[in-house]
N, C-alpha and C positions, 0 to 999 in steps of 0.2 A: 129274558135270561140269556147271558152270554154263552156262546157255544164252547164246548170242551174240546181242546186239541190234545191228542196224545201222539208223541213222536217215538219212534224206535230207531236207535242208532244215530240220531242227529239231535243234539241239544241246541235249541234256539237260545241265543244269549238272553239271560234273565228269566228263562222259563224252565228251570231245572225240575220243578214239580210236575211238568208235563211229560218228562222223558222217562221211558222205561227201557230196560235192556232186553234183547231177544232171549227168550227162554224163561223170563221171569213169570211166575204164576200169578199174573195180573190179568183180569178180564178187561177186554177192550170194549165191552158192551156199552159203557157209559160215554164213550168217545163219540162226539159228533163228527169230528174230522180226524183222519189218520194220516200221518206223514212218516214214511219209512225210507231209510237209507240202507240198501241191500248189502253194503260193505260190512254191516254189523251182523248179517245173517251167517254165522259161522259156527261150526261145532267146537266144543271144548272137551278136553280129556286127553287120554294118552294116545300118542302116535306110535305106530309100529313100523320100523324100517325093515324092508325085505332083504334077506341075506343073499338069496340066489339071483335076484334081479334088482335093477334100480327101482327106486320108488318106495311106496309104502301106503299105509291107510290108517285111519283112526280105528281104535280097537272096537270091539262089538258093543261095549257099554256106551261109549261116546257116540258111536254111529246110531244106535237105537234111540238114544236121547235126542240127537239132532233130528232124526227122521220124525220122531214124535212131536217135537217142537215145531217143525215145518208144517206137519199136518194140522196141528192146533192153530197156528197162525193163518193157514189157508182157510180153515173153517171159519175163523173169526172174520176174515175179510169177506168171504162169501155172504155171511150173515149181515155184515155191515153194509155191503152194496145192495143186497136184497131189500134192506130196509130203506133204501133211497139215500144213503149217506155216501160221502165221497172219500176216496183214498188217493193220496199223492205219493208218488215214488220218485226219488232222485235216481237218475241213471248212472250209478257208480259202476266200476269195472265188474264184469262177470268173473266169478271164481268158482271153479268146479272142484268139489271135494271127493276124495276117494274114501269110501266107507266100507265097513265089513259087515256082512250079514251073518257070518258064523265062521267057525274053524272046522274045516272038513277032515283034517287028519293031523296026526302028530307022529313024527318019527325022528329018531336021533336028536331029540331035544328041540326040533324045529316044528313050527306050526304053519299050516297052509290055510290062507284066508280066502273066503269067497267074497269078492268085492263088487261094488256097484258105485255109480257116481251120481251125486246130487249137485245142482247149481245153487248159488245163493239167490237165484230167481225162481227156484222151484216152489216157493210159497205162493206165487201168484195164481189166482183162479182162472186166468186166461192166458192165451199165447199172444205175446206182444208183437211177434214177428221174428225175423232173424237178428240175433244179437251179436254185435262185434265190438270188442273192447278196443278203444282208440281214444287218445286224450288230446285236448286242445282247448283254445279259448274263443275261437271264432264261432259265435252263435248268431244265426240269422232268425229274425222274428217275422212270422208270416202276416202279422197285422191283426190277428184275432182280437176283437175289441175287449173280450173278457180279461185278457192278459195284458192289455196296454199299460195300465198303471203299474203293475208288477214289473214289466220289462223296463219301462222308463226309469223306475226307481233303482232297479238292481242289475241292469245290463252289464255294468262294470264288474259285477261279482259272479257272473255266470261262467262256468266251465263245464266241460264234458269229459267223461271217461268211457262212454259207450254210446253207440248209435244203433238204431233199429232200421232194418230194411223190410220192405213188404209188410207193413203193419196191417192188421186185420180190421177193416172198417173203422178207421180212426180219423178224427179231425186233427190235422197237422198244425202245431203251434210254433215249434222251433225246428230249424234244420241246420246242417252245416253248409259250407260253400256249395257242395253237391247237394241239391235239394232232395235227392233220393235217400240221403242219410238223415234219418229222423232223430232229433235230439229232445223232442217233447211233443206229446200228443194227448188227445182226450179219447178214451174208450168208454162206450156205453156198456155197462155191466149191470144186469138186473134193473133195479130202479135208480141206481146211482151211477157215478162216473169214477173210473180209474184214470188218473192223470199222471203222465210221466213228465219229468222236468229235467233240464240240465242241473248240475249241482250248484247250490248257492254257497259260495266260499267267502271266508273272511279271515283276516289275520288276527288270531287270538291275542297276540301281544298288544295290538292296538286297542283291543276291546276289554282288557283286564288290568287290574292294579292289585298290589299287595297291601293289605291292611292288617293291623293287629286286632285280634278279637278280644272279647271281654276276659277270656282266660289267659291272655298274654301271648297266644300262639298266632303266628302270621299265617294268613290265608289269602287265597286268590279270589277276588270278587270281580264281577262285571262292572266296568266303569260306565259313565253316562253315555259315551259314544256306543258302547256295546248294547246297553239297554235300549237306546233309540233304534239301533239296527234291528234288534229282536222284536221290539214293539211294531216297527214298520213292517217286518215280514209277516207277523201274525195278522196285522190289519189287512194286508193285501191277500193273504191266504184265505181269510174269512170272506173278503169281498168276492174272490173267485168262487169260493164254495157257495155263496149266496146266489151268484149269477148262474152257476151250474144247476142249482136247485130250481131256479126259475125256468131254465131250459127244459128240465125234466118234466115240469108240469105242462109245458106247451105241447100240443099235438104235433107230431112230426109232419112237416110239409110234404104232401104227396108230390111225386115227380111231375104229374101232369099239370100242376099249377104253374110250372115254368114254361108251358107252351106259349108261343108268340101271341095268340089272340087273347090271353089273360093278362098280358103285360101292358100296363098303362104307360102313357107318354112320359110322365114325370119319373116313373120307376125306371124306364129304359134309359132316360137321360142320366139318372143317378148311377145306374150300373156302368154306363159308358164313361162317366167321369171317374168313377172308382177304378175301372180298368186302366184308364189313361194315367191316373196317378200312380198306380202300381207299376206301370211301365217306366214312368219317370223315376220312381224310387229305385227300381232295378238298375237303371242307367247310372244314377248317382252312386248307388252302392258299388257298382263295377268300377267307376272312376275312383271312389274312395279306396277300394282294394289295391288299385294300381298305385295310388298315392302312398298307401301304407307300406307297400313294397319299397318304393323310392325312399320313404322316410327311414325305414329300417337300414337300408343301404347307406343312407347319409349318416345315420347314428353310429355306424361301425367305428368311426374315428374316436368316438367318445370312450370306447372300450380301452383306449390307451390310458385313460385316467384312473380306472378302477378295477380292470379285469385281470385275470391270470389264465394260464393254460391255453387251450385252443382258441378261445375268443381273443385273448391278447395277441396270439400269433397272427390271426387274421387281420386284426387292426394294424399291427406293425406292417404287414404286407401291403395293406391299402395305403398307409402313409408313405411307404417307400416308393410305391408306384406314383403317387402324387409328386414326389421329389424327383421323378424321372428314372428310377431304377426299374429293372425287371426283377421281380422277387416271387418265389414260390416255395411251397413245402417240398421236401425230398424224402422219399421212403422207397427203397428198392428191395425191402424185405430183410436186408441185413443191416443197412445203415439208415438211420432216420435222423433228419435235421429239421429244425424249425423253419429256417429259410436258407435258400441258396440265392444270393443277390449279385446282380451284375449291373454296374453303372454304365452310363453312356461313354465314360472315359475308359471302358474295358477293364476296370478294376473288379475283381471277383471277391466276394465276401461270404462267410458262413455266419448266420445269425442264430442266436439262442435267446429265449425270453424267460423272464421270471417275475412273478408278482408275489409280494409278501404282504400279509395283513398288517402287521405292526412292527416289522423288523427291516433291517438292511437286506439287500440281495447279497447272499453269502457265497463262499468259495465253492460250494457244491455244484451250482449251475456253471460256475466258471470252469471247473475241471471238466464238466461235460462238454463244454464248448471246445476246450483244448483237445479232448479225445476226438471230437467230431472233426476238427481241423486235420488231425493226423490221419484219421480213417479216410477222410475225403482225399487227402493227398496220396494215400496208398492205392487209390483206385487207378486202374490202368489208363483210363481215358484222361486223367488229370495230370497235366505236365508241370504246373506251377502251383505252389501252395497258396491257398486262399488266405485273405485277411479275416480276422474275427471281430464280430460286434456282439456285445452282450447288452440286450435291451432290458432295463430294470424298472420295475414299478413298485418301489418300496413304500411302506405305509399306505397301501392302495385304498384303504377305506376312509382315510382322513381327507379333509379338504386340502387341496394342493398347497395353499398358503400356510397351512399348519404343519406341513411335513418338514422334518429336520434330518431324516435319514436318506441315504441313497445306496451306496455300496460299502461293504466292509473294508477294513484296512487291508486284509489279505487279498481281496479282489483288486483293489487299487494297485498294490505292489505287484501282483501277478500280471495285471494288465500292462504295467510299465515294462515288465520283463519280457512278456510274450508279444508286445505291440498289438494289443487288443483294444478296440474302442469300447468305452462304456457310455451308453446312451440312456438318459432318463426319459421314459416314455411320455412324461408330462411335457418336457421340452420338445419332443418329437411331435406331440399333438399340436402345440402352439404354431410351429412353422408349417405343418401340414394343413392346419385349418386356414391359415393365411393364404397359402398357395392354392387351396381348393376354391377360394373365393376370388382370387386375383391372378391374372396372367402376368407372371414376373419371371422370365427365363433367367435373368441374372441372379435373382435371389435364390432360385431353385439350384443353380449351379454352385452358388456360394455355400448353400447348405450341404451339398455333396462334398465340396472341398473341406468344409468344417469337419465332417465325419472322417475323411481320409487323413486330414492333418491331426485329428484327435486320436489316432491310433496310439495306444499306450496310456491314455488318460480319459477323464470324463469329457465328453464332447460339449463344446460351447458353440451353440449356433449363432449366426449373425443376428443383430438386432432387427426385429420385424419393422419394415417401413411403415410410416404413418400414411395410410391411404383411406 
């Protein structure tokens, strides 16, 4: 007979019937395996804002209901683990809720609440260790054989929102870069195991489709890709559950069995080989981390193709530095500018950047650049007015060859009047990419000349040499 999985707060694609909400009056006794996402462990009901101080709390009814539901779930987990069954917990962000135990007094129409705090982890029957909310995607696997299949299948979908320090008697399965930050572990509780895991994420849009039902209403359904993902997760979850059940039946190995004179030659050789491989893996992982950092740095230029905001600013600075400029952000607390740019020819420019999803770069950012040029010139240490460059990334989400827009007519006429250069970040990407891969001092200078000669219009860079 197949095992029954019940999930709280996390719907496995294609397994809606296995999912229940926190607080539902559903017994978990029939579940063989429990999976809980603590971000769903929250109170519902009326919130009371304090008038005399900042903050507030849930009202007494909502607080009592939440406290009762927490106690009920904790009891269910204790019974579940005592029966030798296993519980899986996704380490979502810890959230502390302010609750009310009662109203102590009323005066002048105001109520005074006696408050206490519960965490969305208060339902756990054990102390996991020190919890710290922090998010990221770098999850390191310790090599625990029980989780090898799961990790190999889903390592690209694992993220974390919380880590544990100083866990109590746990087998560590996943860590962060800092191995003292635990992202997943196995805790022996009663006759069963409580297993913490990084969050298994997926893009719901990729896993669903809209279909018309028999009643003519359109509904969202899991597609084949989503169902395959859900079935794969259930398969590996049950495999882990089965392996843990086998572990619980085995007598724990006494410490004295590890003494040297009980160790066989073959066993020692295997231990040495395993330890040697672990060292090699750690060296390779360290090299990969350095390569990933280099890769991210190398990819910054690509932000010229599709980004906006701060990421586009940083990509423009990198490209300008490749072209030989000195470029940096400027913010003195009063005046903030995307870039202050100085060329080897001693020309000084102020740059502003704008990315638009499906439109031209418009006059709003252009006016901001004009204001920045005037404010910069008003500074006591500036003796000569800078030139302006507006870097535009219009229709940024379309493939470059399908884009038809750049700058609005007002931008173009304003640029001609104010002698401001308009630079399409796609064009800047192409010349910066070439120069990043080729030493060509002449072409570099030609590109800078093109920008300066392009003051008042859209800059046309020289044709990239065939190399």
